[in-house]
KETORFI-702703 format. One record per residue (C-alpha): residue number from 1; residue in three letters; x negated, y negated, z. Coordinates in nm, 2 decimals. Example, Ala and Ser with C-alpha at 12.3 -4.5 7.8 and 13.67 -1.06 7.14 Angstrom:
+-----+-----+--------+--------+--------+
:   n : res :      X :      Y :      Z :
+-----+-----+--------+--------+--------+
:   1 : ala :  -1.23 :   0.45 :   0.78 :
:   2 : ser :  -1.37 :   0.11 :   0.71 :
+-----+-----+--------+--------+--------+
This chain:
+-----+-----+--------+--------+--------+
:   n : res :      X :      Y :      Z :
+-----+-----+--------+--------+--------+
:   1 : met :   0.00 :   0.01 :   0.01 :
:   2 : ser :  -0.14 :  -0.36 :  -0.08 :
:   3 : arg :  -0.13 :  -0.65 :   0.13 :
:   4 : cys :   0.17 :  -0.77 :  -0.05 :
:   5 : gly :   0.37 :  -0.47 :   0.04 :
:   6 : leu :   0.36 :  -0.33 :  -0.31 :
:   7 : asn :   0.22 :   0.02 :  -0.40 :
:   8 : pro :  -0.06 :  -0.03 :  -0.65 :
:   9 : glu :   0.11 :   0.25 :  -0.85 :
:  10 : asp :   0.44 :   0.05 :  -0.88 :
:  11 : glu :   0.53 :  -0.08 :  -1.23 :
:  12 : ile :   0.57 :  -0.45 :  -1.10 :
:  13 : phe :   0.22 :  -0.43 :  -0.94 :
:  14 : gln :   0.07 :  -0.28 :  -1.27 :
:  15 : tyr :   0.23 :  -0.54 :  -1.49 :
:  16 : leu :   0.10 :  -0.82 :  -1.28 :
:  17 : phe :  -0.24 :  -0.68 :  -1.25 :
:  18 : arg :  -0.26 :  -0.63 :  -1.64 :
:  19 : ala :  -0.11 :  -0.97 :  -1.74 :
:  20 : ser :  -0.31 :  -1.19 :  -1.50 :
:  21 : cys :  -0.58 :  -1.42 :  -1.66 :
:  22 : gly :  -0.72 :  -1.49 :  -1.32 :
:  23 : cys :  -1.07 :  -1.40 :  -1.22 :
:  24 : gly :  -0.99 :  -1.23 :  -0.87 :
:  25 : cys :  -0.71 :  -1.24 :  -0.61 :
:  26 : pro :  -0.72 :  -1.52 :  -0.36 :
:  27 : leu :  -0.42 :  -1.35 :  -0.17 :
:  28 : gln :  -0.64 :  -1.07 :  -0.06 :
:  29 : leu :  -0.91 :  -1.31 :   0.10 :
:  30 : glu :  -0.95 :  -1.34 :   0.47 :
:  31 : gly :  -0.72 :  -1.62 :   0.57 :
:  32 : gly :  -0.48 :  -1.54 :   0.30 :
:  33 : pro :  -0.10 :  -1.60 :   0.36 :
:  34 : ile :   0.10 :  -1.41 :   0.61 :
:  35 : gln :   0.47 :  -1.37 :   0.66 :
:  36 : gly :   0.65 :  -1.70 :   0.71 :
:  37 : glu :   0.40 :  -1.93 :   0.57 :
:  38 : thr :   0.41 :  -2.19 :   0.30 :
:  39 : val :   0.17 :  -2.13 :   0.01 :
:  40 : val :   0.09 :  -2.36 :  -0.28 :
:  41 : asp :  -0.07 :  -2.21 :  -0.59 :
:  42 : tyr :  -0.27 :  -2.48 :  -0.79 :
:  43 : gly :  -0.27 :  -2.37 :  -1.15 :
:  44 : cys :  -0.02 :  -2.09 :  -1.12 :
:  45 : gly :  -0.02 :  -2.01 :  -1.48 :
:  46 : ala :   0.25 :  -1.73 :  -1.57 :
:  47 : gly :   0.31 :  -1.69 :  -1.19 :
:  48 : his :   0.15 :  -1.35 :  -1.11 :
:  49 : asp :   0.00 :  -1.46 :  -0.77 :
:  50 : leu :   0.34 :  -1.65 :  -0.71 :
:  51 : val :   0.52 :  -1.31 :  -0.73 :
:  52 : leu :   0.27 :  -1.14 :  -0.49 :
:  53 : ala :   0.28 :  -1.45 :  -0.25 :
:  54 : ser :   0.64 :  -1.43 :  -0.24 :
:  55 : phe :   0.64 :  -1.07 :  -0.12 :
:  56 : ile :   0.37 :  -1.16 :   0.14 :
:  57 : val :   0.54 :  -1.45 :   0.29 :
:  58 : gly :   0.89 :  -1.28 :   0.29 :
:  59 : ser :   1.23 :  -1.45 :   0.30 :
:  60 : thr :   1.11 :  -1.70 :   0.59 :
:  61 : gly :   0.81 :  -1.82 :   0.37 :
:  62 : arg :   0.79 :  -2.07 :   0.07 :
:  63 : val :   0.58 :  -2.05 :  -0.23 :
:  64 : tyr :   0.51 :  -2.35 :  -0.47 :
:  65 : gly :   0.35 :  -2.31 :  -0.80 :
:  66 : val :   0.19 :  -2.60 :  -0.97 :
:  67 : asp :   0.06 :  -2.60 :  -1.33 :
:  68 : met :   0.00 :  -2.87 :  -1.60 :
:  69 : thr :   0.18 :  -2.73 :  -1.90 :
:  70 : arg :   0.55 :  -2.67 :  -1.97 :
:  71 : glu :   0.46 :  -2.33 :  -2.13 :
:  72 : met :   0.30 :  -2.19 :  -1.81 :
:  73 : ile :   0.58 :  -2.33 :  -1.60 :
:  74 : asp :   0.83 :  -2.15 :  -1.85 :
:  75 : ala :   0.63 :  -1.82 :  -1.82 :
:  76 : ala :   0.61 :  -1.84 :  -1.45 :
:  77 : ser :   0.99 :  -1.92 :  -1.41 :
:  78 : glu :   1.06 :  -1.60 :  -1.62 :
:  79 : asn :   0.83 :  -1.38 :  -1.42 :
:  80 : val :   0.96 :  -1.51 :  -1.07 :
:  81 : ser :   1.32 :  -1.46 :  -1.19 :
:  82 : lys :   1.23 :  -1.11 :  -1.31 :
:  83 : tyr :   1.01 :  -0.99 :  -1.02 :
:  84 : cys :   1.06 :  -1.19 :  -0.70 :
:  85 : thr :   1.30 :  -1.02 :  -0.45 :
:  86 : phe :   1.33 :  -1.35 :  -0.24 :
:  87 : lys :   1.45 :  -1.68 :  -0.37 :
:  88 : asn :   1.16 :  -1.87 :  -0.20 :
:  89 : val :   0.96 :  -1.99 :  -0.51 :
:  90 : ser :   0.96 :  -2.35 :  -0.66 :
:  91 : leu :   0.77 :  -2.47 :  -0.97 :
:  92 : ile :   0.63 :  -2.80 :  -1.04 :
:  93 : gln :   0.49 :  -2.93 :  -1.38 :
:  94 : glu :   0.20 :  -3.17 :  -1.26 :
:  95 : asn :  -0.17 :  -3.25 :  -1.36 :
:  96 : leu :  -0.37 :  -3.09 :  -1.09 :
:  97 : glu :  -0.58 :  -3.41 :  -1.06 :
:  98 : asn :  -0.29 :  -3.60 :  -0.95 :
:  99 : glu :  -0.16 :  -3.65 :  -0.59 :
: 100 : leu :   0.13 :  -3.41 :  -0.55 :
: 101 : ala :   0.34 :  -3.65 :  -0.33 :
: 102 : asn :   0.61 :  -3.42 :  -0.29 :
: 103 : leu :   0.37 :  -3.15 :  -0.15 :
: 104 : arg :   0.19 :  -3.36 :   0.11 :
: 105 : asn :   0.10 :  -3.17 :   0.44 :
: 106 : val :   0.32 :  -2.87 :   0.35 :
: 107 : ala :   0.09 :  -2.58 :   0.29 :
: 108 : asp :  -0.04 :  -2.35 :   0.53 :
: 109 : val :  -0.24 :  -2.19 :   0.25 :
: 110 : val :  -0.33 :  -2.33 :  -0.09 :
: 111 : ile :  -0.45 :  -2.05 :  -0.33 :
: 112 : ser :  -0.60 :  -2.08 :  -0.69 :
: 113 : asn :  -0.72 :  -1.82 :  -0.92 :
: 114 : gly :  -0.98 :  -1.93 :  -1.18 :
: 115 : val :  -0.85 :  -2.28 :  -1.23 :
: 116 : phe :  -1.09 :  -2.51 :  -1.06 :
: 117 : asn :  -1.35 :  -2.45 :  -1.34 :
: 118 : leu :  -1.11 :  -2.57 :  -1.60 :
: 119 : val :  -1.02 :  -2.92 :  -1.44 :
: 120 : gly :  -1.22 :  -3.22 :  -1.54 :
: 121 : asp :  -1.25 :  -3.41 :  -1.20 :
: 122 : lys :  -1.29 :  -3.15 :  -0.95 :
: 123 : arg :  -1.32 :  -3.41 :  -0.67 :
: 124 : lys :  -0.98 :  -3.53 :  -0.74 :
: 125 : val :  -0.83 :  -3.17 :  -0.74 :
: 126 : phe :  -0.99 :  -3.10 :  -0.41 :
: 127 : ala :  -0.88 :  -3.41 :  -0.25 :
: 128 : ser :  -0.52 :  -3.33 :  -0.37 :
: 129 : val :  -0.56 :  -2.98 :  -0.22 :
: 130 : phe :  -0.66 :  -3.11 :   0.12 :
: 131 : arg :  -0.36 :  -3.37 :   0.12 :
: 132 : thr :  -0.14 :  -3.06 :   0.04 :
: 133 : leu :  -0.27 :  -2.85 :   0.33 :
: 134 : lys :  -0.13 :  -2.89 :   0.68 :
: 135 : pro :  -0.38 :  -2.97 :   0.95 :
: 136 : gly :  -0.57 :  -2.65 :   1.00 :
: 137 : gly :  -0.45 :  -2.51 :   0.68 :
: 138 : arg :  -0.66 :  -2.29 :   0.45 :
: 139 : leu :  -0.77 :  -2.29 :   0.10 :
: 140 : cys :  -0.84 :  -1.95 :  -0.06 :
: 141 : phe :  -0.95 :  -1.94 :  -0.43 :
: 142 : thr :  -1.15 :  -1.74 :  -0.67 :
: 143 : asp :  -1.33 :  -1.89 :  -0.95 :
: 144 : leu :  -1.61 :  -1.90 :  -1.19 :
: 145 : cys :  -1.92 :  -2.11 :  -1.19 :
: 146 : gln :  -2.21 :  -2.18 :  -1.39 :
: 147 : val :  -2.55 :  -2.22 :  -1.20 :
: 148 : pro :  -2.89 :  -2.30 :  -1.34 :
: 149 : thr :  -3.10 :  -1.99 :  -1.43 :
: 150 : asn :  -3.33 :  -1.89 :  -1.14 :
: 151 : pro :  -3.58 :  -1.61 :  -1.23 :
: 152 : asn :  -3.61 :  -1.54 :  -0.85 :
: 153 : ala :  -3.23 :  -1.52 :  -0.78 :
: 154 : val :  -3.09 :  -1.22 :  -0.61 :
: 155 : leu :  -2.73 :  -1.11 :  -0.66 :
: 156 : ala :  -2.56 :  -1.12 :  -0.31 :
: 157 : lys :  -2.27 :  -0.85 :  -0.23 :
: 158 : ser :  -1.94 :  -1.00 :  -0.16 :
: 159 : ala :  -1.85 :  -1.03 :   0.21 :
: 160 : val :  -1.49 :  -0.94 :   0.12 :
: 161 : thr :  -1.41 :  -0.57 :   0.12 :
: 162 : asp :  -1.11 :  -0.35 :   0.07 :
: 163 : ser :  -0.94 :  -0.25 :   0.40 :
+-----+-----+--------+--------+--------+
């Protein structure tokens, strides 16, 4: 059984895994959301992590998905309607570099899956994230980065393990 309560063999879980364009699963990171919390997904894309977050936070939690394009919001809306058991997901079309005025101090957890590397002004996006978080809130994100080549670099093992 996964952290979101779905069996990895379930058809829904398999579809979400195959269809995701992310680079990891921020929901599996230590500090990820728990039942009853509010989650905001920056760059929700087609909504795969929204569906999983909805299962995790349950009927007493809230999930907000934010994406820049109408196409992604429409795709997320379709997946949320199709796969979410709870009616706890809202979608917002907005540039991630903008202040999300309606989401100030609402999130227990902000998640993002492979989106920060795509935005131009990362400082603005991080500032927006920290305005969205409640005091003591958490940011869980997975992403890609490019670093200068270092011939002496050693690949570090991830501290996150399956449990």
